[in-house]
MARTITOR-992847 format. One record per atom (N, C-alpha, C, O): x, y, z. Coordinates in steps of 0.001 Angstrom, whole numbers, padded with zeros to 6 digits, always signed. Example, Ala and Ser with C-alpha at 12.3 -4.5 7.8 and 13.67 -1.06 7.14 Angstrom:
REM MARTITOR-992847
+013190-005690+007800 +012300-004500+007800 +013200-003300+007800 +014236-003319+008465 +012850-002250+007080 +013670-001060+007140 +012900+000030+007870 +013409+001138+008039 
***
This chain:
REM MARTITOR-992847
+072038-056849-071013 +072407-057589-072514 +072722-055854-072854 +071718-055145-072795 +073648-055367-073096 +073782-054406-074025 +072457-054681-075338 +072096-055817-075648 +071936-053533-075912 +072000-053910-077624 +071905-052917-078576 +071783-051924-077859 +071894-052755-079047 +071849-052036-080346 +070817-051364-080772 +069968-052212-081048 +070454-050444-080959 +069201-049805-081977 +068694-050262-083174 +067655-050116-083818 +069921-050964-083301 +069309-051854-085339 +068636-053039-084660 +067936-053639-085476 +068620-053342-083982 +068980-054716-083188 +067628-055450-082393 +067380-056592-082005 +066770-053891-082376 +066058-053849-081260 +064793-055047-081823 +064844-056255-081591 +063893-054464-082461 +062916-054802-083425 +063137-056391-083730 +062159-057106-083513 +064106-056898-084122 +064155-058465-084359 +064782-058683-082709 +066001-058516-082678 +064499-058837-082097 +064526-059016-080531 +063724-059468-080241 +063480-060642-079963 +062834-058088-080263 +061091-058451-079689 +060441-059544-079877 +059872-060203-079006 +060501-059759-080948 +060206-059954-082542 +060568-062202-081540 +059985-063183-081080 +061386-061845-081726 +061943-063357-080981 +062896-063440-079574 +064037-063753-079234 +061408-062853-078899 +060618-062333-077724 +062389-063633-076481 +062416-064413-075528 +063302-063058-077372 +064612-062255-076700 +064173-062038-074860 +063674-062743-073982 +064550-061050-074946 +064741-061232-073119 +063013-060933-072500 +062246-060434-073324 +062696-061109-071693 +062251-060504-070484 +061310-059061-070547 +060125-059109-070875 +062007-057762-070183 +062350-057134-070214 +063030-056552-070704 +064025-057119-071158 +062870-055063-070890 +063484-053710-072016 +063909-052768-070535 +063011-052690-069696 +065151-052119-070245 +065566-050927-070527 +065843-049876-070794 +067028-049549-070731 +064641-048750-071278 +065385-047805-072719 +066083-046545-071538 +065305-046128-070680 +067067-046171-071549 +067199-045185-071234 +067838-043961-072414 +068359-044225-073498 +067598-042510-071785 +068603-041865-071816 +068670-040129-071732 +068089-039447-070887 +069351-039734-072600 +069701-037855-072482 +068308-038004-073688 +067204-037825-073174 +068314-038327-075285 +067426-038255-075980 +065775-038417-075993 +065200-038782-077019 +064770-037993-074273 +063554-038232-074607 +062234-038852-075422 +061173-039459-075275 +063122-038229-076392 +061558-038660-077708 +062828-040052-078220 +062331-041114-078595 +063968-039961-078199 +064616-041368-078719 +063830-042486-077906 +063003-043321-078272 +064358-042214-076745 +063323-043284-075882 +061753-043238-076126 +060742-043913-076323 +062128-042310-076015 +060023-043143-076100 +059621-043877-077476 +058955-044903-077610 +060277-042972-078569 +060349-044287-079804 +060101-045682-080518 +059430-046315-081333 +061676-045690-079135 +062359-047224-078936 +061651-047722-078055 +061825-048935-077945 +060424-046995-076920 +059429-047719-075960 +058881-048050-077255 +059017-049156-077777 +058124-046862-077878 +056465-047275-078771 +057033-048997-079746 +056328-049989-079930 +058564-048772-080204 +059136-050643-081147 +058166-051359-080448 +057023-051789-080606 +059530-051308-079171 +058844-052586-078884 +057371-052406-078247 +056462-053132-078652 +057206-051722-077543 +055582-052646-077683 +054426-052828-079128 +053536-053671-079245 +054653-052186-079704 +053655-052061-081257 +054778-053633-081310 +054423-054451-080461 +055711-053979-081962 +056484-055036-082575 +055038-056745-081398 +054332-057585-081956 +055181-056569-080150 +054676-056959-078829 +053649-057550-078662 +053101-058563-078226 +053495-056136-079385 +051224-056158-078941 +050248-057122-080069 +050723-057042-081202 +049324-057775-080016 +048763-058018-080740 +047509-057465-080045 +047421-056791-079019 +045882-058269-081480 +044566-057921-080717 +044647-058508-079142 +044213-057721-078301 +045034-059498-078757 +044922-060088-077268 +045738-059857-076105 +045885-060521-075079 +046495-058197-076695 +047509-057437-075829 +047124-057141-074320 +045907-057057-074484 +047273-056970-073245 +046555-055731-072512 +048110-054737-071839 +049052-055017-071097 +047691-053591-072556 +048718-052643-072283 +048907-051498-070487 +047969-050714-070343 +049495-051481-069863 +048877-050926-068443 +050423-050064-068178 +051515-050625-068277 +050323-049287-067991 +050949-048069-067201 +051136-047932-066113 +050124-047807-065423 +052578-047882-065363 +052955-047217-063972 +053763-046708-064389 +054372-046788-065455 +053905-045459-062581 +055016-044810-062778 +055481-045078-061189 +054912-045415-060150 +057019-044690-061654 +058001-045203-060436 +057312-045602-059520 +057049-046650-058930 +056909-043885-059508 +056494-043735-057612 +055497-044798-056661 +055498-045243-055513 +054458-044928-058195 +053130-045834-057773 +053681-047146-057388 +053142-047827-056515 +055020-047615-058184 +055348-048954-058058 +055758-048831-056112 +055272-049277-055073 +056606-048191-056403 +057449-047974-054819 +057241-047193-053236 +058031-046771-052392 +055850-047253-053338 +054635-046919-052638 +053641-048355-052942 +052608-048349-052272 +053825-049605-053882 +053159-050552-053978 +054026-051422-054374 +054175-051732-055555 +054729-051931-053341 +055793-052828-054530 +055763-053785-054433 +056707-054559-054599 +053911-054228-053920 +054060-056089-054804 +052953-055736-056005 +052464-056650-056670 +052572-054243-056244 +052011-054415-057542 +052984-054559-058925 +052348-054943-059907 +054286-054336-059131 +055017-054920-060415 +054670-056576-060859 +054115-057085-061833 +055561-057332-059104 +055282-058895-059536 +053580-059317-059327 +053058-060407-059559 +053166-058509-058995 +050968-059147-058919 +051085-059089-060823 +050842-059920-061698 +051561-057714-060835 +050660-057975-062083 +051273-058878-063648 +050537-059215-064576 +052960-059138-063562 +054125-059382-064299 +053601-060960-064221 +053288-061724-065134 +053636-061213-062327 +053728-063264-062714 +051954-063682-062848 +051714-064884-062732 +050458-062523-063139 +049637-063319-063187 +048817-063125-064781 +049397-062635-065750 +047676-063510-064806 +047750-063527-066420 +046468-062252-065989 +046061-061678-064979 +046302-062270-066869 +045739-060984-067413 +044076-061750-067185 +044026-062868-066671 +042862-061079-067588 +041292-061358-067168 +040705-061168-068748 +039743-061538-069420 +041654-060530-068858 +040745-059618-070880 +041469-060197-071823 +040925-060513-072881 +043094-060484-071560 +044466-060601-072281 +044802-061704-072692 +044216-062610-072100 +045765-062154-073751 +046288-063550-072902 +047599-063073-072580 +048101-063456-071524 +048158-062385-073245 +049312-061718-072556 +049596-059942-072173 +048867-059255-072889 +050328-059235-071381 +050742-058624-070481 +051959-057523-071292 +053037-058117-071320 +052074-055960-072011 +053115-055689-071300 +052983-054600-069946 +052085-053990-069367 +054497-054773-069838 +053548-052989-068360 +054644-052209-068660 +055775-052692-068715 +054388-050943-068876 +055213-049778-069612 +055613-049394-067645 +054791-049702-066782 +056915-048737-067307 +057204-048322-066474 +057494-046478-066532 +058305-046136-067392 +057142-045833-066044 +057882-044422-067058 +058418-043910-065527 +058049-044225-064396 +059033-043358-065818 +060191-042710-064858 +060641-043633-064252 +060294-043549-063074 +061596-044983-064558 +062327-045496-063727 +063366-045265-062917 +064426-045356-063535 +063507-044977-061666 +065168-045125-061012 +065688-046176-060573 +065560-047318-061017 +066304-045807-059667 +067409-046651-058869 +066985-047820-057788 +067228-048988-057486 +065862-046240-057274 +065278-047226-056153 +064048-047894-056839 +062916-047411-056854 +064272-048585-057170 +063120-049813-058161 +063518-050927-058508 +062813-051813-058993 +065888-051031-058063 +065859-051924-058464 +065731-052701-057864 +065735-053772-058471 +065575-052774-056674 +065246-054255-056028 +063601-055055-055622 +063543-056109-054989 +062296-054261-056162 +061418-054910-056620 +061918-055359-058180 +061556-056535-058216 +062541-055067-059464 +062664-055252-060599 +063584-056540-060185 +063410-057352-061093 +064375-057023-059339 +065338-057728-059216 +064451-059284-058840 +064978-060344-059177 +063394-059281-058286 +062183-059630-057066 +061275-060516-058290 +061302-061726-058512 +060484-059448-058972 +059485-059794-059750 +060255-060474-061166 +059782-061593-061362 +061460-060052-062350 +061044-061068-063356 +062186-062358-063072 +063314-062559-063522 +061518-062942-062326 +062601-064607-061778 +061857-065409-063553 +061887-066639-063582 +061521-064993-064291 +060540-066517-064555 +060693-065355-066399 +060052-064496-067004 +061587-065910-066494 +061786-065402-068028 +061341-066219-069337 +061569-066159-070545 +060881-066703-068804 +059180-067561-069464 +058168-067407-069397 +057356-068303-069629 +057850-066230-069060 +056329-065204-068883 +055704-064636-070224 +056392-063991-071015 +054794-064820-070369 +054430-064168-071827 +054433-062682-071716 +054530-061850-072618 +054318-062530-070557 +054347-060808-069825 +055570-060616-070431 +056403-061420-070850 +055525-059148-070401 +056581-058671-071156 +056708-056461-069715 +055796-055840-069170 +057697-056283-069743 +057932-055448-068907 +058843-054368-069509 +060019-054506-069171 +058542-053124-070476 +059121-051946-070653 +059084-050717-070132 +058239-049831-070260 +060677-050772-069177 +061228-049587-067980 +061362-048425-069004 +061076-049023-070041 +061641-047016-069401 +061841-045864-070110 +062385-044752-068209 +062208-044395-067045 +062931-044796-069179 +063637-043519-068705 +064489-042413-068698 +064669-042400-069915 +065230-041372-068248 +066465-040560-068046 +067499-040985-068028 +067709-042082-067511 +068743-040051-068741 +069909-040876-068513 +069773-041073-066902 +069222-040601-065907 +071037-042532-067523 +071437-042874-065836 +073006-043299-066209 +073478-043760-067248 +073717-042898-064722 +075270-042558-064597 +075317-044011-064859 +074501-044928-064945 +076178-043907-064922 +077436-045548-065266 +077483-046283-063555 +077458-047514-063581 +077530-045828-062538 +077424-045778-061739 +076297-046646-061323 +076482-047607-060576 +075017-046296-061838 +073310-046728-062057 +073513-047780-061141 +074706-048078-061205 +072775-048672-060104 +071782-050026-060086 +071230-050323-060526 +071294-051548-060425 +070074-049882-061489 +069942-050004-062392 +070183-050759-063628 +070104-051981-063754 +070572-049651-064775 +071343-049876-065423 +073086-050714-065375 +073759-050767-066405 +073586-051289-064062 +074230-052418-064244 +073610-053729-064314 +073997-054521-065173 +072343-054158-063195 +071423-054877-063036 +071136-055216-064514 +071277-056414-064764 +070834-054577-065362 +070457-054090-066628 +071330-054704-067945 +070872-055392-068858 +072503-054318-067792 +073859-054620-067874 +074382-055859-067920 +074935-056308-068924 +074173-056795-066306 +074949-057858-066295 +074387-058537-066480 +075101-059486-066803 +072452-059064-066558 +071581-060104-066403 +071573-060978-067831 +070364-061201-067776 +071752-061271-068371 +070772-062509-069435 +069484-062338-070252 +069071-062536-071395 +069240-062063-069560 +067376-062137-069581 +066624-060812-069538 +065447-060623-069229 +067607-059887-069934 +067288-058617-070202 +067659-057742-071158 +068711-058143-071657 +067458-057192-071427 +068041-056069-072842 +068420-054942-071916 +068320-054968-070690 +069005-053641-072886 +069435-052361-072223 +069686-051528-073156 +070644-052020-073752 +069395-050528-073664 +069409-049880-074753 +069403-048268-073947 +068647-047646-073201 +070678-048063-074584 +071180-046207-074776 +070415-045432-075414 +069971-046417-076004 +069906-044695-075804 +070111-043089-076385 +070472-041573-075959 +070245-040748-075074 +071089-041723-077009 +071486-040161-077007 +071421-039314-077723 +071410-039987-078754 +071362-038278-078068 +070530-036872-078803 +071652-037403-080071 +072768-037921-080083 +070857-037040-080887 +070921-037574-082340 +072650-036306-083107 +072890-035153-083468 +072997-037004-083013 +073732-036761-084591 +073508-035807-086017 +072714-036136-086898 +074233-034748-086063 +073271-034054-087432 +072931-035462-088816 +071879-035838-089333 +074365-035893-089006 +073845-036691-089813 +072716-037756-089332 +071715-037969-090016 +072882-038184-088515 +071580-038501-087933 +070108-037815-088357 +069198-038248-089065 +070224-036889-087813 +069091-035323-088363 +068551-035371-089152 +067356-035557-089380 +069624-035155-089855 +069758-035858-091674 +068902-036634-092410 +068267-036601-093463 +069175-037533-091221 +068896-039190-092417 +067257-039015-091793 +066492-039310-092710 +066621-038700-090756 +065680-038858-090143 +064384-037792-091157 +063242-038118-091483 +065205-036362-091462 +064435-035933-092395 +064410-035969-093501 +063596-035279-094114 +065419-036903-094235 +065450-037040-096003 +064439-038464-095562 +063838-038926-096533 +064170-039266-094089 +062604-040474-094680 +061864-040151-094137 +060912-040928-094216 +061584-038875-093180 +060172-037954-093424 +059774-037670-094394 +058593-037936-094615 +060559-037014-095401 +060393-036061-096671 +059863-037807-096961 +058830-038309-096518 +060329-038113-097347 +060479-040127-098543 +059046-040331-098126 +058106-040447-098913 +058961-040367-096673 +057369-041545-096389 +056361-039777-096927 +056196-039810-098146 +056007-038996-096556 +055503-038139-097888 +055253-038079-099353 +054509-038041-100333 +056399-038096-098792 +056778-038331-101043 +056870-037250-101771 +056375-037060-102883 +057891-036111-100755 +058002-035087-101089 +059001-034829-101826 +058852-036002-101481 +059774-034582-102405 +061301-034582-102625 +062429-033180-101866 +061975-032111-101459 +063397-033432-101851 +063980-032389-100700 +065576-032567-101211 +066199-033625-101303 +066006-031309-101489 +067720-030498-101860 +068108-030654-100571 +067670-030175-099525 +069346-031690-100903 +070419-031857-099569 +070970-030863-099310 +071814-030836-098415 +070588-029614-100135 +070884-028336-099454 +070210-027706-097775 +070530-027450-096615 +069144-027723-098691 +067891-027772-097883 +067777-028719-096814 +067255-028281-095790 +068184-030040-096814 +067939-030899-095622 +069530-030440-094688 +069474-030973-093580 +070145-030061-094772 +071658-030145-093911 +071160-028326-093425 +071451-028047-092262 +070598-027405-094094 +070506-026373-093178 +069298-026789-092195 +069446-026728-090974 +068165-027191-092757 +066941-027966-092070 +067795-028668-090485 +067348-028271-089409 +068931-029633-090479 +069729-030136-090042 +069959-029471-088696 +069816-029869-087540 +070581-027704-089521 +071583-027525-088720 +070672-026660-087243 +070953-026492-086056 +069795-026381-087906 +068295-025608-086916 +067990-026574-086373 +068313-026291-085219 +067413-027979-086326 +066483-028318-085226 +067149-028534-084387 +066443-028080-083486 +068603-029135-083575 +068727-029100-083020 +068897-031069-082933 +068907-031773-083942 +069013-031607-081487 +069121-032909-082047 +068013-033046-080332 +068568-032899-079243 +066997-033237-080405 +066262-033793-079463 +064801-034720-080200 +063615-034411-080086 +065163-035449-080660 +063989-036218-080934 +063181-035609-081696 +063242-035253-082872 +061768-035460-080221 +060697-035581-080375 +060641-034052-080798 +059654-033557-081343 +061474-033550-080577 +061182-031615-081502 +061050-031611-082329 +060092-031122-082928 +062666-032586-083076 +062324-032189-084689 +060989-033700-085929 +060575-033747-087087 +060903-034357-084979 +059582-034825-085686 +058463-033591-085329 +057490-033517-086080 +058543-032871-084497 +057151-031858-084420 +057472-030504-085113 +056479-029855-085442 +058770-029930-085410 +058855-029682-086206 +059081-029897-087609 +059175-028874-088288 +059203-031151-088268 +058896-031517-089556 +057576-032151-089643 +057141-032124-090795 +056757-032742-088742 +055825-032308-089089 +055093-030553-089523 +054222-030259-090341 +055389-030231-089173 +055142-028221-089569 +055317-028139-090929 +054625-028016-091940 +056999-028298-090475 +057457-027651-092630 +056260-029104-093675 +056360-029084-094901 +055692-029724-093293 +055529-030785-094246 +053348-030861-094549 +052566-031531-095224 +053274-029712-093545 +051961-029254-093297 +052411-027639-093782 +052232-026963-092769 +052688-027142-094393 +052844-026493-094823 +053269-026438-095870 +053052-025279-096221 +053888-027079-096854 +054622-027320-097687 +053151-028464-098609 +053258-028812-099785 +052211-028750-097915 +050545-029353-098678 +050754-029866-099179 +051462-030775-098746 +050408-029877-100559 +050186-031086-101538 +052016-030920-102510 +052140-031641-103500 +053061-030120-102176 +054286-029286-102901 +054649-030625-102493 +054736-031110-101365 +054978-031462-104412 +056227-032472-104340 +057940-032432-104013 +058615-033460-104048 +058313-031553-103805 +059675-030664-103611 +059804-029977-102870 +058821-029290-102596 +060580-029839-102406 +060895-028955-101112 +062557-028371-101417 +063484-029086-101034 +062800-027297-101987 +064098-027085-102911 +064602-025967-103171 +065599-025891-103889 
***
Protein backbone atom coordinates (compact mmCIF):
# COMPACT_ATOMS: atom_id res chain seq x y z
CA UNK A 1 0.00 0.00 0.00
CA UNK A 2 1.26 3.47 -0.82
CA UNK A 3 2.01 5.57 2.22
CA UNK A 4 2.86 9.22 2.76
CA UNK A 5 6.02 10.41 4.50
CA UNK A 6 4.14 12.04 7.40
CA UNK A 7 2.35 8.72 8.16
CA UNK A 8 5.53 6.66 8.35
CA UNK A 9 6.45 6.84 12.04
CA UNK A 10 2.87 6.29 13.20
CA UNK A 11 2.44 3.24 10.93
CA UNK A 12 5.67 1.69 12.23
CA UNK A 13 4.61 2.33 15.86
CA UNK A 14 1.26 0.61 15.18
CA UNK A 15 3.09 -2.31 13.48
CA UNK A 16 0.75 -1.80 10.53
CA UNK A 17 2.99 -3.47 7.93
CA UNK A 18 5.24 -6.54 7.90
CA UNK A 19 7.63 -4.83 5.52
CA UNK A 20 8.43 -1.47 3.92
CA UNK A 21 9.92 -0.61 0.55
CA UNK A 22 11.53 2.83 0.50
CA UNK A 23 12.67 3.92 -2.94
CA UNK A 24 13.40 6.96 -5.05
CA UNK A 25 15.77 9.39 -6.72
CA UNK A 26 16.66 11.14 -3.46
CA UNK A 27 19.12 8.66 -1.92
CA UNK A 28 19.63 10.78 1.18
CA UNK A 29 15.90 10.94 1.86
CA UNK A 30 15.53 7.18 1.19
CA UNK A 31 18.26 6.50 3.75
CA UNK A 32 16.68 8.93 6.22
CA UNK A 33 13.23 7.29 5.96
CA UNK A 34 14.72 3.81 6.36
CA UNK A 35 16.49 5.01 9.49
CA UNK A 36 13.22 6.42 10.87
CA UNK A 37 11.61 2.98 10.44
CA UNK A 38 14.53 1.21 12.10
CA UNK A 39 14.79 3.70 14.99
CA UNK A 40 11.03 3.61 15.60
CA UNK A 41 10.76 -0.20 15.54
CA UNK A 42 13.89 -1.13 17.44
CA UNK A 43 14.40 -1.37 21.17
CA UNK A 44 17.17 -2.91 23.24
CA UNK A 45 15.85 -6.38 22.37
CA UNK A 46 16.20 -5.97 18.59
CA UNK A 47 18.81 -7.52 16.32
CA UNK A 48 19.49 -5.58 13.10
CA UNK A 49 20.77 -7.60 10.13
CA UNK A 50 21.81 -6.06 6.79
CA UNK A 51 21.90 -7.83 3.46
CA UNK A 52 22.67 -6.77 -0.09
CA UNK A 53 20.21 -7.77 -2.83
CA UNK A 54 22.79 -9.89 -4.68
CA UNK A 55 23.62 -11.82 -1.51
CA UNK A 56 19.96 -12.86 -1.20
CA UNK A 57 19.76 -13.79 -4.89
CA UNK A 58 22.75 -16.12 -4.53
CA UNK A 59 21.25 -17.66 -1.37
CA UNK A 60 17.45 -17.45 -1.89
CA UNK A 61 16.55 -19.21 1.37
CA UNK A 62 18.46 -16.70 3.51
CA UNK A 63 15.73 -14.02 3.60
CA UNK A 64 12.98 -16.53 4.43
CA UNK A 65 15.07 -18.21 7.13
CA UNK A 66 15.98 -14.92 8.82
CA UNK A 67 12.45 -13.49 8.67
CA UNK A 68 10.66 -16.62 9.85
CA UNK A 69 13.01 -17.69 12.65
CA UNK A 70 13.65 -16.35 16.12
CA UNK A 71 16.83 -14.57 17.04
CA UNK A 72 19.05 -16.32 19.58
CA UNK A 73 20.13 -13.00 21.07
CA UNK A 74 17.05 -10.76 20.84
CA UNK A 75 13.24 -10.80 20.87
CA UNK A 76 12.82 -9.42 17.35
CA UNK A 77 14.79 -8.74 14.18
CA UNK A 78 14.92 -5.98 11.63
CA UNK A 79 16.23 -7.10 8.25
CA UNK A 80 17.56 -4.16 6.24
CA UNK A 81 17.96 -5.04 2.56
CA UNK A 82 20.12 -2.66 0.51
CA UNK A 83 20.00 -2.07 -3.27
CA UNK A 84 16.81 -4.11 -3.67
CA UNK A 85 16.02 -5.01 -7.29
CA UNK A 86 13.10 -6.54 -9.18
CA UNK A 87 14.87 -9.90 -9.28
CA UNK A 88 14.16 -10.29 -5.54
CA UNK A 89 10.35 -10.01 -5.96
CA UNK A 90 9.62 -13.76 -6.03
CA UNK A 91 11.75 -14.39 -2.94
CA UNK A 92 9.97 -11.54 -1.13
CA UNK A 93 6.55 -12.92 -2.17
CA UNK A 94 7.44 -16.32 -0.72
CA UNK A 95 8.95 -14.84 2.44
CA UNK A 96 6.45 -12.35 3.80
CA UNK A 97 3.51 -14.65 4.34
CA UNK A 98 3.29 -14.15 8.13
CA UNK A 99 1.79 -10.73 8.76
CA UNK A 100 1.96 -11.27 12.52
CA UNK A 101 5.71 -11.85 12.67
CA UNK A 102 7.64 -9.89 15.31
CA UNK A 103 10.30 -9.37 12.67
CA UNK A 104 10.33 -6.52 10.16
CA UNK A 105 11.96 -6.15 6.74
CA UNK A 106 13.02 -2.75 5.36
CA UNK A 107 13.88 -2.75 1.65
CA UNK A 108 15.94 0.21 0.42
CA UNK A 109 16.54 1.01 -3.22
CA UNK A 110 16.91 3.74 -5.82
CA UNK A 111 14.28 4.80 -8.34
CA UNK A 112 11.77 2.20 -9.56
CA UNK A 113 9.70 2.66 -12.69
CA UNK A 114 5.90 2.24 -12.54
CA UNK A 115 6.40 -1.08 -14.41
CA UNK A 116 8.68 -2.47 -11.68
CA UNK A 117 7.43 -5.86 -10.42
CA UNK A 118 8.68 -5.02 -6.93
CA UNK A 119 6.90 -1.67 -6.84
CA UNK A 120 3.64 -3.15 -8.17
CA UNK A 121 3.77 -5.95 -5.58
CA UNK A 122 4.23 -3.54 -2.64
CA UNK A 123 1.55 -1.16 -3.93
CA UNK A 124 -0.97 -4.02 -4.26
CA UNK A 125 -0.44 -5.89 -0.97
CA UNK A 126 -2.36 -4.64 2.08
CA UNK A 127 0.24 -5.86 4.60
CA UNK A 128 3.18 -4.07 2.90
CA UNK A 129 4.03 -0.36 2.89
CA UNK A 130 5.75 1.53 0.08
CA UNK A 131 7.10 5.09 0.17
CA UNK A 132 8.55 7.06 -2.75
CA UNK A 133 11.26 9.65 -2.03
CA UNK A 134 11.56 12.30 -4.71
CA UNK A 135 14.03 15.17 -4.87
CA UNK A 136 13.38 17.95 -2.40
CA UNK A 137 11.74 21.11 -3.69
CA UNK A 138 13.26 24.50 -2.86
CA UNK A 139 10.57 24.89 -0.18
CA UNK A 140 11.51 21.48 1.34
CA UNK A 141 15.16 22.51 1.39
CA UNK A 142 14.34 25.83 3.04
CA UNK A 143 12.29 24.04 5.74
CA UNK A 144 15.18 21.62 6.32
CA UNK A 145 17.59 24.57 6.64
CA UNK A 146 15.37 26.36 9.14
CA UNK A 147 14.76 23.20 11.17
CA UNK A 148 18.49 22.40 11.27
CA UNK A 149 19.40 25.90 12.44
CA UNK A 150 16.58 25.88 15.01
CA UNK A 151 17.87 22.59 16.48
CA UNK A 152 21.31 24.20 16.83
CA UNK A 153 19.70 27.26 18.48
CA UNK A 154 20.98 29.57 15.74
CA UNK A 155 18.60 32.11 14.22
CA UNK A 156 18.80 32.58 10.46
CA UNK A 157 17.29 35.32 8.34
CA UNK A 158 14.79 34.42 5.64
CA UNK A 159 17.05 35.94 2.95
CA UNK A 160 20.04 33.81 3.97
CA UNK A 161 17.83 30.71 4.19
CA UNK A 162 16.56 31.34 0.64
CA UNK A 163 20.07 31.99 -0.65
CA UNK A 164 21.37 28.72 0.84
CA UNK A 165 18.34 26.79 -0.49
CA UNK A 166 18.98 28.07 -4.02
CA UNK A 167 22.58 26.83 -3.99
CA UNK A 168 22.38 23.48 -2.18
CA UNK A 169 20.56 21.45 -4.83
CA UNK A 170 17.95 18.82 -4.03
CA UNK A 171 19.81 15.74 -2.76
CA UNK A 172 19.09 15.29 0.97
CA UNK A 173 22.41 13.83 2.16
CA UNK A 174 24.42 16.56 0.36
CA UNK A 175 22.19 19.27 1.83
CA UNK A 176 22.63 17.89 5.36
CA UNK A 177 26.38 17.60 4.92
CA UNK A 178 26.67 21.21 3.74
CA UNK A 179 24.47 22.46 6.59
CA UNK A 180 26.69 20.66 9.10
CA UNK A 181 29.70 22.49 7.63
CA UNK A 182 27.95 25.88 7.87
CA UNK A 183 26.96 25.27 11.49
CA UNK A 184 30.47 24.09 12.34
CA UNK A 185 31.85 27.23 10.70
CA UNK A 186 29.49 29.43 12.73
CA UNK A 187 30.64 27.70 15.96
CA UNK A 188 29.11 29.53 18.91
CA UNK A 189 27.39 32.31 17.01
CA UNK A 190 23.69 32.53 17.76
CA UNK A 191 22.58 34.16 14.54
CA UNK A 192 23.29 33.97 10.83
CA UNK A 193 22.03 37.11 9.06
